[in-house]
C-alpha positions, 0 to 999 in steps of 0.5 A, a space after each residue: 500500500 503506497 499510503 504506508 510511505 506517507 506517515 505511520 498513522 496513515 499506514 496503520 489506517 490502510 492496514 486496518 482496512 486490509 485486516 478488516 477486509 482481509 487478506 492483504 497478504 493473499 489478495 483474497 479480498 477481491 471478488 472472484 468471477 464466480 463469486 466463490 472464495 479462492 482456496 488459499 483465502 483467509 480473514 475475519 474478525 469476530 464477536 462473542 464466542 458460541 459454544 462449539 458442539 460439533 453435533 453430527 445431528 445438526 451439521 449446519 448448526 455445527 458449521 455456524 458455531 465453528 464460523 462464529 468461534 473463529 470470528 471470536 478468536 480472530 477478534 481477540 487476536 486483533 485486540 492485542 495484535 497477537 494470536 498467542 492467547 487465542 484458539 485460532 488454530 482450533 478453528 482454521 486451517 494452517 494456511 489461514 492461520 499463517 495469514 492471520 499471524 502475518 497480518 497480526 505481526 504487521 499490526 503490531 509493527 504499525 502500533 495498532 490494535 482494534 476495539 469494539 464489535 464486528 457484527 455478522 449474520 452467517 447463513 449456511 448456503 451450501 452443505 455437502 455432508 456426504 462429500 469426502 471431506 464434507 464441505 460447507 459454504 457460509 454467506 455472511 453480512 459483516 457489520 464494521 460500524 462498531 469496530 475501531 482501530 486504535 493507535 497503541 502509542 497515543 491510545 487515540 482512535 483512527 478512522 476506518 477507510 472511507 471507501 468501504 461500506 460499513 456492511 459488506 458480504 463475505 464468503 467462508 469455506 469450511 471442511 469437516 476432517 476425519 475427526 469430525 471437526 469443521 475447519 475454516 479453510 477460506 474466507 473472502 470479503 466481497 468489498 463491493 457488495 453491500 448488505 
C-alpha cells in the first residue's frame, strides 16, 4: 500500500482496512468471477464466542458455531495484535492461520490494535455432508460500524477507510476432517457488495 510511505498513522489506517477486509497478504479480498472464495483465502474478525458442539445431528448448526468461534478468536487476536492467547488454530486451517499471524505481526509493527464489535449474520448456503471431506459454504453480512482501530502509542482512535461500506458480504469455506471437526479453510470479503 503506497499510503504506508506517507506517515505511520496513515499506514496503520490502510492496514486496518486490509485486516478488516482481509487478506492483504493473499489478495483474497477481491471478488472472484464466480463469486466463490479462492482456496488459499483467509480473514475475519469476530464477536462473542458460541459454544462449539460439533453435533453430527445438526451439521449446519455445527458449521455456524465453528464460523462464529473463529470470528471470536480472530477478534481477540486483533485486540492485542497477537494470536498467542487465542484458539485460532482450533478453528482454521494452517494456511489461514499463517495469514492471520502475518497480518497480526504487521499490526503490531504499525502500533495498532482494534476495539469494539464486528457484527455478522452467517447463513449456511451450501452443505455437502456426504462429500469426502464434507464441505460447507457460509454467506455472511459483516457489520464494521462498531469496530475501531486504535493507535497503541497515543491510545487515540483512527478512522476506518472511507471507501468501504460499513456492511459488506463475505464468503467462508469450511471442511469437516476425519475427526469430525469443521475447519475454516477460506474466507473472502466481497468489498463491493453491500448488505
